[in-house]
N, C-alpha and C positions, 0 to 999 in steps of 0.2 A: 342470331342477329336479326332484327327486323327493322325495315325502314321503307319509305316510299322512294323507290328508285325512278328517277327521271332523266334518261339520257338525253343528249341534245338531239334535235332533229337533224334529218339528212342521213347521207350514207358514207360519212367520214370515218375516221379512225375511232376505235372504240374509247368510250369516255365513261367513267363510273361516276354518276352525279346523283346526290341524294336531295330530297326536299323534306323539311320537317324534322321530326325528332327521331333519333335512333335509340333502340332499346335492345337489351340483352336478357334472354330468358333461359331458364333451365326447366325442364319438365320433370313431372314425377317419374317414378320407376316404371310404373305400368300405365298405359293409355287407357282412357275410358272407353274408346272404340278400338276393338282388337284388330281392326283392318287399317288403323291408321298411326301405327307405331312409326316413330322417326327418331333421329338424332341419337341421344344417349340411350333411348329405350331399346335400340337394335342390338346392344352388346350383350344383352342377356339371352338372346337366341343363338341357335346354332349358326355357324358361319355361313353355310350354304343358304339357310332361310333368311338371314340378314341381308345377304347379296341379293337375293330375289326381291326383297321388299324395297332395297335401294334402287334396283334397276327398274322397278315399276314407276318410280319418279324420275328417272334419268335414262330414258330409253336409248338415248344416242351414245351411251358410254359402253366401254368394253367390259364384259363380265369377268374376265380373267384379271383385269387390272383391279376391280372392285374386290375380287377375292384376295389379291396379294396385299392391297392396302388394309382390308379388314383383318387378315392374319397378322400383319405387322403391328397394328394398333392394339390388338388383343394381347400381343406379346410384350410390347415396351411402354404403352401409354398407361399411367397409373389412374387416370380417370376412367378408363374403360374397365380396368381391373376392378375399380371400386364399385362400379355398377353391378358387375357380375358377382362379386362377394356379397353385395347387399342382397341380390336376388336369392343367392343360396341360403343366406341367413333368414330370409323371410319364408322360404320353403321349409326349412327346419323348424322354425318358430311361427306358425301362422297366426296364432293368437296374441302374440306379443307386439307391443308398439315399437316399432323400429324406424329410425331416421338416420340419414348419412349427413355429415357436416364436412364441408371442405374448409379447413382451418385457415383463417387469415394469418395467424402467428405460428411460424414453425417451431419457435422456441417455447411454446406453451406447455406448461407441466400438467400433463393429463391426470395426474393423481389428484388434482383439485377437484376434478369432476368424476362422474362414473366412468370406470374403466372400460374402454371400448372392447367389444368382442372381437372385432376384426379391425386391422388398422394398416394403412398403407403410408407412403410418404406424404400425401396431400390430404387424405381423408380419415375421418374416424366414424365408425358406425356405433351410434348410441342405442342402447336397448332400455327401454322404459320412459315414463314421462318426465323423470327428473333430470334427464340428460340434456339440459338446455344448452345451446350453443354459446360459447364463451364471448363473442362479440357480435354486434349488430350488422357487421359487414359480411360475416361468414355466410356461405351459401348452403342451404338446407335442402335436402332432397327427400321427399316422403315417398312411401310406397304407392299411395293412391291419392289423387287429388283431382279436382276439376280444372284448376287454372295452373299457369305456369309461374314460377317464382322469378322475380326480376333480379338480375345480377348487377351489383353496383359497379360502375366503370372504375372505381377505386380498388377494386378487389384484384389481387395478383392472379386469381385463377380465371379472370374474364378472358384474356387473350388465349391461353391454351385450350380453354373449353370451347371458344368460339371458332378457332382455326386449329383443329387438331392435325391437319396435314402440314401447316407451317411449324408447328411445335409438336412433332410426333411423341417425344419423350415427356411431355407435360411440363416443360420449363416454364416457371412462373414469371410473369411479367412485372411491371412496376407496382410498388406499394408505397404507402405513405411513409414508411420507416426506412425506405432505402437510403443508404449513405454511400459516400465515396471517400475512400481513405487516400489522401494525397502522399506521394512517395517523397517525404522529407523527414528530418529527424524528429519533428514534433508529431508526425503521423496525425495531422489534423483532420477531423471528419466533417464533411460537409453534406447537407441533404441534397439528394438528387431529385429535380423537379420532373414532373411528367414530360415536359417538352424536351428536357435534356436526355431522358431515357430514349424516347422515340427517335430523337436525332442520332443517338448512338446506335440504335438498331438499323437505321436506315443507312448508315455509312457503308461505303464500298471497301471491301478488304480483299486481300489475296485469297484464292481458293474458292470452292464452289459454295454458293449461298442459295439455300433452298427458298429463302424469302424473296430474293431478287429474281428468282427464275420461276416464279409462280404465276406470271402472266397477269391475267384479269383479277386474280385473287389478290395479287400484290397491290392493284389500285384500290380494291375494297379495303385492305387493311390500312393503307395511307389515310383513306377518307375516314375511316373509323377511329384511327388514332387522332386525326386533327379534330374530329367532332367531340371525342371524349376529353381532349385537352382544352378546348374552348369551354365545354361544359363545366369542367372543374374550375375555370377561371370565374365564370358566372356564378358558380355556386359560392365561391369565396367572396365575391363582392356582395351577393345577396345575404351572406352570414355576417358580413362586417360593415354594414352600413353606419354603425355609430363611429367607427374609426374614420370613416371618409367625410365626417363632419356634414352630414346632409342637412343639418339645422340652417347652414348658410344658404340653402335654397327655399327658405321660408316663402319668398315672394312667388316662387314657381308653385308651391303648394297651395298658396292662397288663390292664385289664378285658376288652378284646376278645381279647387272646391267651389269656387264661384260659377265656373262654367258648369259644373255637375249640377249645382243647385238650380241654375236657370234652365237646364234641360231635364230636370226631375230624374237624374240617375245618381247612382252611388259611385263614389270614387273608390278604386281598387287600392291595393298596397303599391306604393311608389318605390320603385327600385332605381337608384341613381347610378348610372354607368359613368366613371371618371374619364377624363381625357386620355389616360393612360391605357384604357382599353381600346385596342386597335379596331377601327370600324364603327365605333360608337359615335352618336351625334356630336358629342363634345370634342372627340378626337378629330372629326372632319372639320368642325368650326375652328379649332385651334390651328390645324393645318392651313386653312383658308386665310385666317387673320395673318399667320406668319408670311404667307405668300403675298398678301396685299401690303405688309410692312416692307417686304423687299422691293416691291415696285415703287412705294413711296419714297424709298431712300435711293435706290439705283436707277430708277426710271422704267420705263416700259420694255418688255423683252424684245430682242431683235430677231431671234432665230427660233423656230419650232422643229425639233427633230423627233422623228419617230423610229424606233429601233425595235425590230420584229424579230422574234425567235424563228430560226429555221431548223426544223427536225432533222434536216439532211446535212447539217454541219458535219464535218469529218470528225471532230472531237466527240460528237454523240454517237455517229455510227461506229467508230472504233472501239467504244465501250460496250457494244452490243455482243452478246454471246450466242452462238448457235443461231436459232431461228428467231431470236428476240427482234422486236420491232421498237421504234423510238417510243411509241405510246406504252409499251411495256415497262419502261424505266423513266417514269415522270420526274423522279428525284435527279436523275442524270440530266434531264433537260433544263430543269430549273438552275442547277449548279452551273452548267455550262453557260447559260444565259446570264447568270449573275457574274461569273467571271468576265465574259465579253463585255457586259455593260460597264463594269468597273474599268475595264482597259479603255473603252470608248471615252468615258468621263475623264481618264487621265490624259488621253490624247488631246481632249478638248481644253482642259483646265490647265494642265501643267505644260504641255507641248504646244499649246496655242495654235492649233490647226485653223481656228477661225479667228484668230487674234486674241487679244487680252479679255478674258472673261471676268467681269465684275461680280456677277451673281449667277447661279443656276438653281433650278428646281425641277424635280421629275417625279413622275408617278408610275408605278408599275400596275398594269391590269392584265387580266387573263381572259383570253378568248373563249368561246364556247367549248372548244376542244381541249382547253387546258394549256394552250401554249401562251407563254407571257409575252408582252410587248411594253415597252416604255414611252413615254411622251415627256420630252425634255424641253424646257424653256431657258434660253440663254440670253443674258444681257451683256453686251460688249461696251467697252470704253468708247470714248468719242473718236479716237483714231481708227479703230477697228469696225466702226459701224458701216454697214452696207448703204451706200448712197447712190451709186451709179449702176447702169447695167453692167459695166465691166466688172464691177465688184460682184455682181451676182453670178456672172459667168465664171468667176474663179471657183465657185463651190457647187454650182448647180449646172448640170449638163443635161440638155434635151436632144443631144445628137448621137448618131451611131459612131463609135470610135473608128479611127482611121485603120483600115485593114493592113497598111504598111507599117505604121509606127506602133499600133496598139493591136497587134493581131489576137492576142489572148482576150482583151477586152471585147473586141469585135466579134 
């Protein structure tokens, strides 16, 4: 995985933050420089030699831990075994063109293509130039190459190859054909989206979870999953512009072409982001107009409430295991915050702690360290509006509580 990492400034809690594009690449079997082998290329070496090469790039790590992890992956990881099998085949047939393909479709009938000489659960090694990969999203590994091959984020091998310690047995991740069978008499099949899959993966369950106990690597996995999901949405919109009826934006196109003509520049390809895409300009404008319509109908807001997440909430701390810290479980933080925010809105709107609420609107933002907070605007009816200083004192207190009557608050 490659990206430009930009952590926030300061000495606060660790936060994994990216800037720009994220890409995933797989290297050829042999490195062009013999002293720069890395990643999958190390599995063709002896375990002790591979450990030394890993330690040269990670000098603060423990050697015996590297040795145990390397031995484990060689035993149970199908991707590591595939690299080693390809290396042995190249050594046996040095003059033959060999390449390894990690298949996208597990149910593919290999008899339609050249029979693989060696085959594992996830990969097939093709001998000869006629053994073309069966699909364009399959991952091809060649013995020698100058550049790395890019892995499509839609490929089911992307996650287990990027995070071998999180998926030591090479468990495949989401793919475009993944389906869910509902437990009913009809046994209806529904397509599982990328967002639904990662939401399922991030859910807390009973028992030990290697994913939720991986510390900083868990943050990287979450950010990577989010970027891949958003990238898939943008790719869909880019490929389905006709279905979005962009001809309705003809006036916008004319304005851009006129501006480009005046500035003597060429217009690029216009991609329209609909208002349903969260964070797009039309999405922000739609929310703004909705808020202004509420003000026009119910009047100006009366109260502004700020609700901030506290990582020291007991619900968050009680969910930690062992030496985990709140920043190691960003999914727990946002879920607890979401539940408390819903409870607060229920107290305000249904229980009327500030009076009768005619309308409310709120927005959730994330601070630099990833902690969420909400800004809430409340519009009260005429009888509940705050008009005097006594009304203000009922809700806002700028005094130290009485040590006799409110000892705990004091």
